[in-house]
A tleap script that builds the chain and sets N, CA, C and O, in Angstrom:
source leaprc.protein.ff14SB
mol = sequence {
  NMET ARG PRO LEU GLN GLY MET ALA PHE LEU
  LEU LEU MET GLN SER GLY GLY GLU ALA LEU
  SER HIE LEU LEU LYS LEU PRO VAL PRO GLY
  PRO VAL VAL GLY MET VAL LEU LEU LEU LEU
  ALA LEU ARG TRP SER PRO VAL GLN ALA ALA
  VAL ALA PRO ALA ALA GLY PHE LEU LEU SER
  HIE LEU SER LEU LEU PHE VAL PRO VAL GLY
  VAL GLY VAL MET THR HIE LEU ALA LEU LEU
  SER ALA HIE GLY LEU GLN LEU VAL ALA VAL
  ILE VAL VAL SER THR TRP VAL GLY MET ALA
  VAL THR ALA GLY VAL LEU ARG LEU LEU GLN
  PRO LYS ALA SER GLU HIE ALA GLU LEU CARG
}
set mol.1.N position { -109.343 -50.075 25.659 }
set mol.1.CA position { -111.179 -49.886 25.364 }
set mol.1.C position { -111.405 -51.191 25.968 }
set mol.1.O position { -112.012 -51.216 27.038 }
set mol.2.N position { -110.992 -52.317 25.423 }
set mol.2.CA position { -111.514 -53.753 25.786 }
set mol.2.C position { -111.793 -53.866 27.205 }
set mol.2.O position { -112.919 -54.249 27.521 }
set mol.3.N position { -110.853 -53.565 28.214 }
set mol.3.CA position { -110.800 -53.647 29.535 }
set mol.3.C position { -112.399 -52.876 30.242 }
set mol.3.O position { -113.216 -53.377 31.015 }
set mol.4.N position { -112.376 -51.555 29.619 }
set mol.4.CA position { -113.651 -50.688 29.993 }
set mol.4.C position { -114.875 -51.511 29.702 }
set mol.4.O position { -115.717 -51.609 30.595 }
set mol.5.N position { -115.096 -52.209 28.365 }
set mol.5.CA position { -115.965 -53.122 27.840 }
set mol.5.C position { -116.035 -54.371 28.648 }
set mol.5.O position { -117.142 -54.895 28.774 }
set mol.6.N position { -115.338 -54.735 29.025 }
set mol.6.CA position { -115.377 -55.862 30.077 }
set mol.6.C position { -115.975 -55.477 31.487 }
set mol.6.O position { -116.953 -56.047 31.971 }
set mol.7.N position { -115.196 -54.325 32.168 }
set mol.7.CA position { -116.009 -54.249 33.334 }
set mol.7.C position { -117.385 -53.488 33.123 }
set mol.7.O position { -118.184 -53.549 34.057 }
set mol.8.N position { -117.734 -52.786 31.998 }
set mol.8.CA position { -118.989 -52.773 32.055 }
set mol.8.C position { -119.752 -53.578 31.990 }
set mol.8.O position { -120.867 -53.365 32.466 }
set mol.9.N position { -119.418 -54.944 31.312 }
set mol.9.CA position { -120.387 -55.754 30.987 }
set mol.9.C position { -120.567 -56.600 32.447 }
set mol.9.O position { -121.666 -56.981 32.852 }
set mol.10.N position { -119.289 -56.822 33.163 }
set mol.10.CA position { -119.322 -57.053 34.855 }
set mol.10.C position { -120.393 -56.326 35.729 }
set mol.10.O position { -121.077 -56.780 36.646 }
set mol.11.N position { -120.343 -54.911 35.122 }
set mol.11.CA position { -121.173 -54.329 36.517 }
set mol.11.C position { -122.806 -54.336 35.839 }
set mol.11.O position { -123.804 -54.327 36.559 }
set mol.12.N position { -122.855 -54.351 34.464 }
set mol.12.CA position { -124.155 -54.712 33.907 }
set mol.12.C position { -124.657 -56.344 34.321 }
set mol.12.O position { -125.865 -56.584 34.314 }
set mol.13.N position { -123.820 -57.268 34.624 }
set mol.13.CA position { -124.387 -58.421 35.062 }
set mol.13.C position { -124.902 -58.269 36.425 }
set mol.13.O position { -126.027 -58.622 36.779 }
set mol.14.N position { -124.015 -57.724 37.168 }
set mol.14.CA position { -124.359 -57.260 38.847 }
set mol.14.C position { -125.738 -56.480 39.069 }
set mol.14.O position { -126.620 -56.689 39.902 }
set mol.15.N position { -125.644 -55.477 38.023 }
set mol.15.CA position { -126.897 -54.630 38.191 }
set mol.15.C position { -128.307 -55.666 37.922 }
set mol.15.O position { -129.248 -55.835 38.698 }
set mol.16.N position { -128.113 -56.239 36.650 }
set mol.16.CA position { -128.772 -57.057 36.129 }
set mol.16.C position { -129.384 -58.145 37.275 }
set mol.16.O position { -130.564 -58.483 37.374 }
set mol.17.N position { -128.344 -58.560 38.041 }
set mol.17.CA position { -128.883 -59.480 39.036 }
set mol.17.C position { -129.805 -58.803 40.113 }
set mol.17.O position { -130.931 -59.197 40.417 }
set mol.18.N position { -129.137 -57.704 40.649 }
set mol.18.CA position { -129.754 -56.778 41.725 }
set mol.18.C position { -131.410 -56.800 41.281 }
set mol.18.O position { -132.414 -57.099 41.928 }
set mol.19.N position { -131.234 -56.383 39.997 }
set mol.19.CA position { -132.859 -55.936 39.778 }
set mol.19.C position { -133.450 -57.349 39.674 }
set mol.19.O position { -134.549 -57.383 40.227 }
set mol.20.N position { -133.117 -58.411 39.200 }
set mol.20.CA position { -134.053 -59.514 39.077 }
set mol.20.C position { -134.048 -60.021 40.648 }
set mol.20.O position { -135.040 -60.658 41.001 }
set mol.21.N position { -133.196 -59.828 41.441 }
set mol.21.CA position { -133.163 -60.203 42.764 }
set mol.21.C position { -134.285 -59.313 43.351 }
set mol.21.O position { -135.012 -59.778 44.229 }
set mol.22.N position { -134.452 -58.029 42.891 }
set mol.22.CA position { -135.465 -57.031 43.675 }
set mol.22.C position { -136.629 -57.512 43.016 }
set mol.22.O position { -137.323 -58.174 43.786 }
set mol.23.N position { -137.086 -57.417 41.881 }
set mol.23.CA position { -138.164 -57.654 41.287 }
set mol.23.C position { -139.047 -58.776 41.468 }
set mol.23.O position { -140.274 -58.801 41.562 }
set mol.24.N position { -137.966 -59.945 41.508 }
set mol.24.CA position { -138.680 -61.297 41.544 }
set mol.24.C position { -138.768 -61.772 43.043 }
set mol.24.O position { -139.106 -62.933 43.274 }
set mol.25.N position { -138.398 -60.683 44.319 }
set mol.25.CA position { -138.020 -60.960 45.480 }
set mol.25.C position { -137.813 -62.064 45.689 }
set mol.25.O position { -138.672 -62.736 46.260 }
set mol.26.N position { -136.318 -62.743 45.203 }
set mol.26.CA position { -135.717 -63.825 45.307 }
set mol.26.C position { -135.235 -63.924 46.697 }
set mol.26.O position { -135.038 -62.768 47.070 }
set mol.27.N position { -134.979 -64.670 47.546 }
set mol.27.CA position { -134.519 -65.130 48.566 }
set mol.27.C position { -132.548 -64.915 48.463 }
set mol.27.O position { -131.775 -65.026 49.415 }
set mol.28.N position { -132.232 -64.637 47.210 }
set mol.28.CA position { -130.860 -64.609 47.220 }
set mol.28.C position { -130.442 -63.308 46.558 }
set mol.28.O position { -130.954 -62.708 45.612 }
set mol.29.N position { -129.366 -63.026 47.309 }
set mol.29.CA position { -128.702 -61.464 47.160 }
set mol.29.C position { -128.509 -61.390 45.508 }
set mol.29.O position { -128.348 -62.367 44.776 }
set mol.30.N position { -128.571 -59.835 45.053 }
set mol.30.CA position { -128.417 -59.759 43.882 }
set mol.30.C position { -127.209 -59.909 43.255 }
set mol.30.O position { -127.253 -60.107 42.040 }
set mol.31.N position { -126.007 -59.856 43.858 }
set mol.31.CA position { -124.517 -60.272 43.390 }
set mol.31.C position { -124.458 -61.372 42.941 }
set mol.31.O position { -123.798 -61.615 41.931 }
set mol.32.N position { -125.290 -62.478 43.742 }
set mol.32.CA position { -125.277 -63.885 43.346 }
set mol.32.C position { -125.743 -64.449 42.206 }
set mol.32.O position { -125.260 -65.352 41.523 }
set mol.33.N position { -127.142 -63.559 42.021 }
set mol.33.CA position { -127.703 -63.827 40.904 }
set mol.33.C position { -127.236 -63.246 39.510 }
set mol.33.O position { -127.440 -63.729 38.395 }
set mol.34.N position { -126.541 -62.057 39.858 }
set mol.34.CA position { -125.418 -61.406 38.730 }
set mol.34.C position { -124.430 -62.334 38.516 }
set mol.34.O position { -124.144 -62.389 37.320 }
set mol.35.N position { -123.559 -63.367 39.463 }
set mol.35.CA position { -122.545 -64.110 38.893 }
set mol.35.C position { -123.428 -65.289 38.214 }
set mol.35.O position { -122.928 -65.767 37.196 }
set mol.36.N position { -124.421 -65.716 38.550 }
set mol.36.CA position { -125.186 -66.800 37.546 }
set mol.36.C position { -125.326 -66.661 36.216 }
set mol.36.O position { -125.076 -67.470 35.322 }
set mol.37.N position { -125.895 -65.178 36.145 }
set mol.37.CA position { -126.127 -64.586 34.994 }
set mol.37.C position { -124.701 -64.443 33.924 }
set mol.37.O position { -124.639 -64.640 32.710 }
set mol.38.N position { -123.674 -64.044 34.845 }
set mol.38.CA position { -122.227 -64.212 34.110 }
set mol.38.C position { -121.647 -65.480 33.627 }
set mol.38.O position { -121.056 -65.552 32.549 }
set mol.39.N position { -121.814 -66.468 34.414 }
set mol.39.CA position { -121.628 -67.642 34.226 }
set mol.39.C position { -122.303 -68.241 32.961 }
set mol.39.O position { -121.575 -68.868 32.192 }
set mol.40.N position { -123.692 -68.103 32.655 }
set mol.40.CA position { -124.421 -68.197 31.630 }
set mol.40.C position { -123.811 -67.523 30.305 }
set mol.40.O position { -123.672 -68.072 29.212 }
set mol.41.N position { -123.491 -66.251 30.645 }
set mol.41.CA position { -123.022 -65.452 29.387 }
set mol.41.C position { -121.747 -65.732 29.180 }
set mol.41.O position { -121.399 -65.237 28.108 }
set mol.42.N position { -120.823 -66.340 29.753 }
set mol.42.CA position { -119.411 -66.580 29.643 }
set mol.42.C position { -119.671 -67.750 28.599 }
set mol.42.O position { -118.548 -67.990 28.155 }
set mol.43.N position { -120.326 -68.363 28.154 }
set mol.43.CA position { -120.501 -69.411 27.450 }
set mol.43.C position { -120.291 -69.025 25.891 }
set mol.43.O position { -119.860 -69.685 24.945 }
set mol.44.N position { -120.642 -68.039 25.968 }
set mol.44.CA position { -120.263 -66.974 24.477 }
set mol.44.C position { -119.297 -66.625 24.330 }
set mol.44.O position { -118.758 -65.961 25.215 }
set mol.45.N position { -118.638 -66.923 23.126 }
set mol.45.CA position { -116.991 -66.451 22.901 }
set mol.45.C position { -116.922 -64.894 23.154 }
set mol.45.O position { -116.174 -64.480 24.039 }
set mol.46.N position { -117.718 -63.977 22.367 }
set mol.46.CA position { -117.602 -62.535 22.519 }
set mol.46.C position { -117.422 -62.093 23.865 }
set mol.46.O position { -116.572 -61.274 24.214 }
set mol.47.N position { -118.242 -62.658 24.606 }
set mol.47.CA position { -118.154 -62.125 26.318 }
set mol.47.C position { -116.952 -62.454 26.944 }
set mol.47.O position { -116.224 -61.781 27.672 }
set mol.48.N position { -116.853 -63.760 26.482 }
set mol.48.CA position { -115.251 -64.069 27.017 }
set mol.48.C position { -114.085 -63.494 26.701 }
set mol.48.O position { -113.136 -63.412 27.481 }
set mol.49.N position { -114.101 -63.039 25.457 }
set mol.49.CA position { -113.204 -62.067 24.924 }
set mol.49.C position { -113.496 -60.693 25.733 }
set mol.49.O position { -112.451 -60.226 26.186 }
set mol.50.N position { -114.278 -60.173 25.934 }
set mol.50.CA position { -114.544 -58.702 26.555 }
set mol.50.C position { -114.046 -58.704 28.201 }
set mol.50.O position { -113.500 -57.834 28.880 }
set mol.51.N position { -114.468 -60.011 28.492 }
set mol.51.CA position { -114.443 -59.786 30.171 }
set mol.51.C position { -113.126 -60.019 30.508 }
set mol.51.O position { -112.729 -59.591 31.591 }
set mol.52.N position { -112.138 -60.809 29.550 }
set mol.52.CA position { -110.938 -61.338 30.028 }
set mol.52.C position { -109.788 -60.380 30.401 }
set mol.52.O position { -108.969 -60.607 31.291 }
set mol.53.N position { -109.820 -59.364 29.674 }
set mol.53.CA position { -108.918 -58.197 30.319 }
set mol.53.C position { -109.437 -57.458 31.440 }
set mol.53.O position { -108.620 -56.953 32.209 }
set mol.54.N position { -110.718 -57.310 31.661 }
set mol.54.CA position { -111.123 -56.884 33.086 }
set mol.54.C position { -110.730 -57.457 33.817 }
set mol.54.O position { -109.893 -56.948 34.562 }
set mol.55.N position { -111.111 -58.766 33.984 }
set mol.55.CA position { -111.144 -59.996 34.883 }
set mol.55.C position { -109.280 -60.076 35.240 }
set mol.55.O position { -108.932 -60.285 36.403 }
set mol.56.N position { -108.393 -59.921 34.316 }
set mol.56.CA position { -107.366 -60.220 34.403 }
set mol.56.C position { -106.545 -58.796 35.367 }
set mol.56.O position { -105.621 -58.962 36.163 }
set mol.57.N position { -107.294 -57.222 34.959 }
set mol.57.CA position { -106.985 -56.525 35.633 }
set mol.57.C position { -107.358 -56.392 37.315 }
set mol.57.O position { -106.756 -55.965 38.300 }
set mol.58.N position { -108.496 -56.915 37.097 }
set mol.58.CA position { -109.077 -57.318 38.653 }
set mol.58.C position { -108.404 -58.214 39.802 }
set mol.58.O position { -108.433 -57.938 41.002 }
set mol.59.N position { -107.764 -59.385 39.195 }
set mol.59.CA position { -107.006 -59.991 39.811 }
set mol.59.C position { -105.713 -59.999 39.978 }
set mol.59.O position { -105.139 -60.820 40.693 }
set mol.60.N position { -105.026 -58.895 39.198 }
set mol.60.CA position { -103.769 -58.388 39.271 }
set mol.60.C position { -103.664 -57.617 40.737 }
set mol.60.O position { -102.689 -57.740 41.478 }
set mol.61.N position { -104.749 -56.856 41.014 }
set mol.61.CA position { -105.046 -55.879 41.744 }
set mol.61.C position { -105.951 -56.698 43.150 }
set mol.61.O position { -106.359 -56.031 44.100 }
set mol.62.N position { -106.065 -57.554 43.097 }
set mol.62.CA position { -107.170 -58.307 44.162 }
set mol.62.C position { -106.778 -57.969 45.624 }
set mol.62.O position { -107.523 -58.043 46.601 }
set mol.63.N position { -105.124 -57.479 45.597 }
set mol.63.CA position { -104.739 -57.364 47.449 }
set mol.63.C position { -105.619 -55.898 47.671 }
set mol.63.O position { -106.037 -55.622 48.796 }
set mol.64.N position { -105.845 -55.057 46.597 }
set mol.64.CA position { -106.358 -53.884 47.069 }
set mol.64.C position { -107.752 -53.905 47.523 }
set mol.64.O position { -108.121 -53.004 48.276 }
set mol.65.N position { -108.493 -54.728 47.197 }
set mol.65.CA position { -109.789 -55.121 47.442 }
set mol.65.C position { -109.885 -55.809 48.909 }
set mol.65.O position { -111.005 -55.982 49.390 }
set mol.66.N position { -108.907 -56.143 49.515 }
set mol.66.CA position { -108.967 -56.573 50.905 }
set mol.66.C position { -108.811 -55.261 51.912 }
set mol.66.O position { -109.060 -55.408 53.108 }
set mol.67.N position { -108.369 -53.909 51.362 }
set mol.67.CA position { -108.449 -52.847 52.294 }
set mol.67.C position { -109.383 -52.427 52.910 }
set mol.67.O position { -109.270 -52.282 54.127 }
set mol.68.N position { -110.713 -52.074 52.174 }
set mol.68.CA position { -111.968 -52.115 52.891 }
set mol.68.C position { -112.108 -53.185 54.248 }
set mol.68.O position { -112.326 -52.802 55.397 }
set mol.69.N position { -111.958 -54.379 53.892 }
set mol.69.CA position { -112.194 -55.269 55.083 }
set mol.69.C position { -111.253 -55.057 56.201 }
set mol.69.O position { -111.609 -55.216 57.368 }
set mol.70.N position { -109.977 -54.676 55.844 }
set mol.70.CA position { -109.184 -54.622 56.773 }
set mol.70.C position { -109.489 -53.249 57.576 }
set mol.70.O position { -109.204 -53.314 58.771 }
set mol.71.N position { -109.980 -52.107 57.155 }
set mol.71.CA position { -110.526 -51.014 57.881 }
set mol.71.C position { -111.549 -51.329 58.433 }
set mol.71.O position { -111.670 -50.856 59.563 }
set mol.72.N position { -112.794 -52.297 57.882 }
set mol.72.CA position { -113.687 -52.470 58.942 }
set mol.72.C position { -113.747 -53.415 60.051 }
set mol.72.O position { -114.710 -53.428 60.817 }
set mol.73.N position { -112.791 -54.176 60.160 }
set mol.73.CA position { -112.040 -54.876 61.183 }
set mol.73.C position { -111.430 -54.097 62.206 }
set mol.73.O position { -111.430 -54.429 63.391 }
set mol.74.N position { -110.795 -52.834 61.651 }
set mol.74.CA position { -110.044 -51.935 62.793 }
set mol.74.C position { -111.267 -51.287 63.193 }
set mol.74.O position { -111.185 -51.195 64.418 }
set mol.75.N position { -112.346 -50.795 62.812 }
set mol.75.CA position { -113.219 -50.051 63.344 }
set mol.75.C position { -113.843 -50.738 64.300 }
set mol.75.O position { -114.384 -49.993 65.118 }
set mol.76.N position { -114.001 -52.113 64.550 }
set mol.76.CA position { -114.629 -52.965 65.215 }
set mol.76.C position { -113.876 -53.417 66.196 }
set mol.76.O position { -114.384 -54.354 66.813 }
set mol.77.N position { -112.734 -53.036 66.586 }
set mol.77.CA position { -111.815 -53.508 67.473 }
set mol.77.C position { -112.403 -54.016 68.881 }
set mol.77.O position { -111.846 -54.889 69.546 }
set mol.78.N position { -113.382 -53.484 69.192 }
set mol.78.CA position { -113.866 -53.737 70.990 }
set mol.78.C position { -114.750 -55.270 70.395 }
set mol.78.O position { -114.750 -56.300 71.069 }
set mol.79.N position { -115.347 -55.173 69.250 }
set mol.79.CA position { -116.202 -56.124 69.231 }
set mol.79.C position { -115.509 -57.361 68.733 }
set mol.79.O position { -116.051 -58.462 68.640 }
set mol.80.N position { -114.228 -57.078 68.413 }
set mol.80.CA position { -113.108 -58.456 67.779 }
set mol.80.C position { -112.823 -58.956 69.424 }
set mol.80.O position { -113.000 -60.105 69.831 }
set mol.81.N position { -112.350 -57.820 70.229 }
set mol.81.CA position { -111.691 -58.281 71.453 }
set mol.81.C position { -112.743 -59.117 72.401 }
set mol.81.O position { -112.431 -59.955 73.247 }
set mol.82.N position { -114.090 -58.674 72.044 }
set mol.82.CA position { -115.084 -59.200 72.793 }
set mol.82.C position { -115.695 -60.820 72.502 }
set mol.82.O position { -116.122 -61.711 73.237 }
set mol.83.N position { -115.517 -60.692 71.232 }
set mol.83.CA position { -115.897 -62.199 70.639 }
set mol.83.C position { -115.048 -62.728 69.867 }
set mol.83.O position { -115.457 -63.504 69.003 }
set mol.84.N position { -113.438 -62.399 70.004 }
set mol.84.CA position { -112.329 -62.779 69.147 }
set mol.84.C position { -112.404 -64.387 69.268 }
set mol.84.O position { -112.860 -65.027 68.321 }
set mol.85.N position { -112.055 -64.894 70.179 }
set mol.85.CA position { -112.036 -66.334 70.752 }
set mol.85.C position { -112.984 -67.003 69.745 }
set mol.85.O position { -112.583 -67.650 68.778 }
set mol.86.N position { -114.077 -66.825 70.006 }
set mol.86.CA position { -115.447 -67.592 69.518 }
set mol.86.C position { -115.368 -67.531 67.807 }
set mol.86.O position { -115.805 -68.456 67.122 }
set mol.87.N position { -114.760 -66.329 67.235 }
set mol.87.CA position { -114.577 -66.117 65.954 }
set mol.87.C position { -113.444 -67.033 65.116 }
set mol.87.O position { -113.463 -67.495 63.975 }
set mol.88.N position { -112.599 -67.081 66.034 }
set mol.88.CA position { -111.236 -68.306 65.628 }
set mol.88.C position { -111.710 -69.400 65.486 }
set mol.88.O position { -111.667 -70.028 64.429 }
set mol.89.N position { -112.392 -69.909 66.851 }
set mol.89.CA position { -112.986 -71.101 66.845 }
set mol.89.C position { -113.979 -71.352 65.790 }
set mol.89.O position { -113.853 -72.409 65.172 }
set mol.90.N position { -114.905 -70.598 65.490 }
set mol.90.CA position { -115.812 -70.783 64.181 }
set mol.90.C position { -115.259 -70.773 62.813 }
set mol.90.O position { -115.719 -71.512 61.941 }
set mol.91.N position { -114.159 -69.852 62.575 }
set mol.91.CA position { -113.092 -69.931 61.401 }
set mol.91.C position { -112.610 -71.166 61.308 }
set mol.91.O position { -112.759 -71.718 60.218 }
set mol.92.N position { -111.953 -71.878 62.345 }
set mol.92.CA position { -111.153 -72.914 62.400 }
set mol.92.C position { -112.219 -74.251 61.939 }
set mol.92.O position { -112.113 -74.960 60.939 }
set mol.93.N position { -113.222 -74.314 62.985 }
set mol.93.CA position { -113.894 -75.501 62.958 }
set mol.93.C position { -114.857 -75.395 61.459 }
set mol.93.O position { -115.340 -76.450 61.049 }
set mol.94.N position { -115.062 -74.366 60.830 }
set mol.94.CA position { -115.700 -74.459 59.564 }
set mol.94.C position { -114.783 -74.761 58.367 }
set mol.94.O position { -115.238 -75.307 57.363 }
set mol.95.N position { -113.565 -74.426 58.467 }
set mol.95.CA position { -112.573 -74.669 57.700 }
set mol.95.C position { -112.254 -76.025 57.610 }
set mol.95.O position { -111.893 -76.495 56.531 }
set mol.96.N position { -112.357 -76.797 58.745 }
set mol.96.CA position { -112.156 -78.278 58.922 }
set mol.96.C position { -113.304 -78.758 58.187 }
set mol.96.O position { -113.070 -79.392 57.158 }
set mol.97.N position { -114.374 -78.589 58.496 }
set mol.97.CA position { -115.454 -79.063 58.208 }
set mol.97.C position { -115.708 -78.758 56.339 }
set mol.97.O position { -116.175 -79.651 55.632 }
set mol.98.N position { -115.387 -77.641 55.876 }
set mol.98.CA position { -115.154 -77.587 54.535 }
set mol.98.C position { -114.248 -78.365 53.843 }
set mol.98.O position { -114.465 -78.797 52.711 }
set mol.99.N position { -113.126 -78.585 54.552 }
set mol.99.CA position { -111.943 -79.642 54.028 }
set mol.99.C position { -112.415 -80.726 54.038 }
set mol.99.O position { -112.226 -81.407 53.031 }
set mol.100.N position { -113.206 -81.310 55.166 }
set mol.100.CA position { -113.542 -82.797 55.334 }
set mol.100.C position { -114.749 -83.091 54.516 }
set mol.100.O position { -114.867 -84.279 54.216 }
set mol.101.N position { -115.587 -82.359 54.125 }
set mol.101.CA position { -116.769 -82.311 52.966 }
set mol.101.C position { -116.027 -82.283 51.582 }
set mol.101.O position { -116.365 -83.077 50.704 }
set mol.102.N position { -115.141 -81.486 51.406 }
set mol.102.CA position { -114.447 -81.668 50.091 }
set mol.102.C position { -113.807 -82.797 49.730 }
set mol.102.O position { -113.898 -83.291 48.606 }
set mol.103.N position { -112.931 -83.396 50.939 }
set mol.103.CA position { -112.175 -84.602 50.733 }
set mol.103.C position { -113.614 -85.778 50.651 }
set mol.103.O position { -113.489 -86.653 49.795 }
set mol.104.N position { -114.600 -85.800 51.287 }
set mol.104.CA position { -115.707 -86.823 51.008 }
set mol.104.C position { -116.086 -86.771 49.785 }
set mol.104.O position { -116.166 -87.794 49.105 }
set mol.105.N position { -116.385 -85.534 49.305 }
set mol.105.CA position { -116.991 -85.429 47.781 }
set mol.105.C position { -115.753 -86.152 46.932 }
set mol.105.O position { -116.026 -87.049 46.135 }
set mol.106.N position { -114.587 -85.786 47.110 }
set mol.106.CA position { -113.809 -86.051 45.860 }
set mol.106.C position { -113.486 -87.670 46.177 }
set mol.106.O position { -112.874 -88.290 45.307 }
set mol.107.N position { -113.879 -88.355 47.388 }
set mol.107.CA position { -113.606 -89.777 47.351 }
set mol.107.C position { -114.817 -90.475 46.765 }
set mol.107.O position { -114.776 -91.686 46.549 }
set mol.108.N position { -115.861 -89.772 46.508 }
set mol.108.CA position { -117.235 -90.515 46.015 }
set mol.108.C position { -116.803 -90.198 44.801 }
set mol.108.O position { -116.871 -91.154 44.029 }
set mol.109.N position { -116.332 -89.101 44.282 }
set mol.109.CA position { -116.489 -88.731 42.557 }
set mol.109.C position { -115.088 -89.437 42.294 }
set mol.109.O position { -115.075 -89.834 41.129 }
set mol.110.N position { -114.024 -89.706 42.891 }
set mol.110.CA position { -113.201 -90.366 42.212 }
set mol.110.C position { -113.229 -91.880 42.200 }
set mol.110.O position { -113.517 -92.588 43.165 }
set mol.111.N position { -112.859 -92.326 40.865 }
set mol.111.CA position { -112.691 -93.726 40.341 }
set mol.111.C position { -112.430 -94.392 41.396 }
set mol.111.O position { -112.600 -93.656 42.368 }
set mol.112.N position { -111.982 -95.791 41.805 }
set mol.112.CA position { -111.659 -96.567 42.722 }
set mol.112.C position { -110.329 -97.077 42.117 }
set mol.112.O position { -110.248 -97.302 40.910 }
set mol.113.N position { -109.320 -97.252 42.934 }
set mol.113.CA position { -107.818 -97.787 42.285 }
set mol.113.C position { -108.341 -99.114 41.369 }
set mol.113.O position { -108.271 -99.343 40.161 }
set mol.114.N position { -108.845 -99.810 42.401 }
set mol.114.CA position { -108.955 -101.307 41.331 }
set mol.114.C position { -109.965 -101.067 40.200 }
set mol.114.O position { -109.834 -101.884 39.289 }
set mol.115.N position { -110.873 -100.222 40.031 }
set mol.115.CA position { -111.546 -99.748 39.018 }
set mol.115.C position { -110.670 -99.465 37.969 }
set mol.115.O position { -110.502 -100.161 36.967 }
set mol.116.N position { -110.121 -98.411 38.245 }
set mol.116.CA position { -108.941 -97.909 37.617 }
set mol.116.C position { -107.742 -98.904 36.725 }
set mol.116.O position { -107.290 -98.616 35.617 }
set mol.117.N position { -107.447 -99.925 37.414 }
set mol.117.CA position { -106.263 -100.683 37.183 }
set mol.117.C position { -107.133 -101.595 36.014 }
set mol.117.O position { -106.724 -101.894 34.892 }
set mol.118.N position { -108.311 -101.905 36.559 }
set mol.118.CA position { -109.180 -103.020 35.393 }
set mol.118.C position { -109.455 -102.299 33.933 }
set mol.118.O position { -109.692 -102.967 32.926 }
set mol.119.N position { -109.408 -101.171 33.935 }
set mol.119.CA position { -109.584 -100.341 32.563 }
set mol.119.C position { -108.424 -100.564 31.647 }
set mol.119.O position { -108.635 -100.762 30.450 }
set mol.120.N position { -107.076 -100.544 32.188 }
set mol.120.CA position { -106.088 -100.694 31.544 }
set mol.120.C position { -105.659 -102.026 31.232 }
set mol.120.O position { -104.639 -102.206 30.567 }
savepdb mol mol.pdb
quit
C-alpha cells in the first residue's frame, strides 16, 4: 500500500507542476515545476516515508524506462544516419564542457590545501 501512496504523490506533484505551469504561463515545463514542488515537499518526513518505497521501485526498474527512447531512436534511423556525426560531436563536446564546468566549480568551492593545513 505504501508504494502506491508514494506513486500517487509523485503523480500529484507532476500534475500540480503541469497545472501551475499552464495556469501561470511559465516558460518552464510542468514536470520541472513538479520536481521543484516535490523537492520542497520532501523536506517533510511523512512525504519522505511515503515516496521512498515508490522511488526505490522506480530506481530498481530504471532500465525499463529507456526502452521507449530506444524505440524512438529506431524509428528515426534515417534522421540519425543523416545527422549522426553532428549528434556525436555535440554529445562529446557538451559532455566535455559539462565536466570542465563541474571541475571549475569544484575548484572554486573547495578550500585551498594551504588554508586547510593552517586550520589544523
